[in-house]
N, C-alpha and C positions, 0 to 999 in steps of 0.2 A: 891709726886709721885715716884713710884719705877723706877729706871733706869735699863734698860736691861743690863744684865751681858755680857761682851765680851766673846766669846768662846776662849778656850785655843788655843794658837798658835800651829799650826801643825809643825812637824819636816820635812815634805815633802820638798824635795830640791827645787821644782819649786816654792812653796810658799815662801820659805826662800829667794830665789833670788829676788822675787817680792818685798820683804820687805827690801832690802838692803838700806844702808845709803844714797846712791846717787839717790834714786827714786825721780822723780819730784813730786810725790804725797805727799812727806813730807812737801812741801811748798804750797799745794793746798788749805789750809784753811778749811779743813774738820773739822767739829765740832761734838763732841759726841751727840747722839740723846737722848733727854730727854722727848719726848712725848709718850703718849700711842699709838697713831697711827703712829708708827715710820716709817713704810715703805713709807708713804707719804712724810715725811721730807727727807728721803734718796733719793727718786726720785726727789724731788725739788732741793736738793743740787747738785745732779749729772747733772740735766738739767742746773743749774746755771753755773757749771763748763764748760759745752759745750758752753754756750753763752759767757763766759769769754775767751774762747780759751785755757783753761787749758787742756780740753779734746776735741781734734779736730776730725773732720770727718776722719774715718779710723783708729783712735787710738784704741788699744785693751784695754778693761777694765781689772783691776786686777781681780784675781780669787775671787770667792765668799768668801773664807775664809779670804783673806786679807781685802776685803771690810767690812766684819763683824767685824774684829778687829779694823779697822780704825774708823768705825762709832759707835763701841761699841754696836752692836745689834746682834741678832742671824742670822744664815745663812738663816733661813726661812724668816725673815724680808727682807733680801737682795733679795731673790728670788721674793718676792712679789713686791718690788720696780722695779726690772728688768722686771717683767711681765707688769707693768704699762708702763714703758718706751718703751718696745717692741710693745705694743698695739698702742702707739702714734707715732710709726715710728722713734723714736730717737735712737734706737739701733737695732742691728741685730745679730743673733747667727749663727755661721758657724760651722758645725759639725766637731768635732775633732780639732778645731782651737781656739775657745773661743767666747767671746762677744765683739762687736765692736761698736763704735759710728758710726752712719749711715750718709752717705752723702745724701744730699737732704732731710733731716728730716724736720719736720714742722717748727721748729725754730721760728724766729720772725714773719713770715708770718701769723701764726695762731693767735698770739697775735694781729697783725694788723687787721685781719679780725674781731676778737672779739671786738676790739676797735671801728671799724667802726660801728658794730651793736650796741654797747653800746652807742655810741655818737649820734645815730639816735633816735630822739624822738619816743618812742614806749612804750606801756604799757606791763605789764607782759602777758596779754592776747594776745597781738600782737606777742610777742616772742614765746609763746607756740603754737600759730596758725602756725607760720613759721615751727616749729618742726613737727606739724601734716602734713604739706604739703610735707615735704621732707623725713622723716625717714621711713614711711611705704613703700615707693618705694625703699628706700635703702635696707630694709629687704627683699623685694621681689627679688631684684637683687642678694642679698647675697645668697638666697636659690638656685638660679640657678648657681652661680659661685664659691661658697666656696669650697676650697680644703679640703682634709682630715686633713691636718695640721692646717688649720684655724678653722675647727670644733673642733679640740682638744683644741685649745687655748680658744675658746669660753666656752667650758666645764670647762677649768681651771679657767676662770674668775668667773663662777658660783660657783665653789668649794670654791674660796676665799670669795665670798659673803656669802655663807652658814656659813663659819667659823666666819665671823664677826657677823652675826645675832645670831648664837649660843652663842656668848660671850656678846650679848646685845649691840653691837655697830652698827651704820649706816655704809654704804659702798659707800661713795661718789666717791672715786678714782676708786674702782672696778666697779662701775656703769659706769663711763666714759670709762674705758678700755673695757668693754663689748660692749658698743655702737660703739666705735671706731673700735673694732675688726670686727663688722658687716659691717661697712662702708668700711674697708680695703678689705673685702671679695668681694666687688663689682668690684675691680680692676679699679675703676674710681677715679683718684686723685682729681678731683674737688669736688666730693661728700665727699671724706675723709676730705678735707680742710673745707668744709661747716659744716660737722658734728662736727669737732673739734672746730670750732668757736662758733657754737650754744651751745655746751656743756660747754665751758668755760664761755660763757655769762650767762647761766642758772644755774651755780653752786649753787648760793644762793637759788634759788627756789627748786632745788633738795634736798639740805640740809633741807629746811623747810618741804618738803613733807615727808622725812624719819623721821622727828621729830614728826609727828602726830601719833596718836594711830593706830597701825597696819600698819604704812607706810612702814617699811622695809620689812615686810612679803608680803605686796601687791606688792611691786616692785620686790622682788625676785620671786614671783609666776609668774609675767609677764615675767621676763627674762627666766624662765624655759619653759614657753609656746613658747616663741620666739625661743629658742634654738631647741626645739623639731620640730618645723615647718621647720626651716632651715636644721636640720639634715635629715628630710624626703624629702628635696628638693621640698617642697610644697610652691611655691612662693605666691600663693593666701592666704594660711593659714598664712604665714609669714607676709604678708601685714596686714591682719586682726589682728594678734597677736600684732604687733607693734602699730597699731592704738589704740587698746584696752588698751595697756600698757600706751601709752602717755596720753590718756584720763583719766586714773586712776591717773597718776602722776599730771596731770593738776588739777584734782579735789582736790587732797590732798594739792597741792601747794597753790591754791586759798583759801582753807579752813584754812591753816596755816597762810596765810597773813591776812585773815579776823580776826582770833583770835588775832594776834599780834596788829592789828589796834584797836581792841576793848579794849585792856588792857591800 
């Protein structure tokens, strides 16, 4: 597997100061990224640093250039990872000031919610049915409440998904970020937590659905219809688009499961 090449270190003074020998990031345990889907591993390591207390609430993240050098990936990969963390509420951007770990982020509570759902006896059909009951209404509320900035973020998630599809890859993390972005647009923290928990629980089924023939294209098409409905502030159309999208993902997930069981 080809390892992403680190970008050249910039001579910019601010970046140079961030890389001084006394930086606590020197002992943070960051490891070079060796995976094709590098941004997912970057996001995972950053989230792990938050849980460990290395990166605390309110701490400023290093500049993109420094993160790219430390993780040995491109700045585009860093931006993708930060987009995922922003969508899940773990970081926030302050204009002219940088990117910061966010207080009151989802943290362990999301994992706990997913754990409760996972430990409750239920079939995949039960889990998907729960999603059908919740997410269409979430989309409807998002169409009514989304800000221009949130609409721009949703468009950004779709752009990342399109890039993945164009390169022949699935887009699991970008899928989650898109749906979480819709939930955050409702301004309802309980709905956000519920959607986070559901998507963590159903990660495997989403992976399977995108592995089926035409799965990634079908999912991307559903996201585009969803975005257009929300962009038009059409709550009814957003509800219908989300329901249709979930039914498509459900069909593909069950199809993939049946194929796996038959092998």
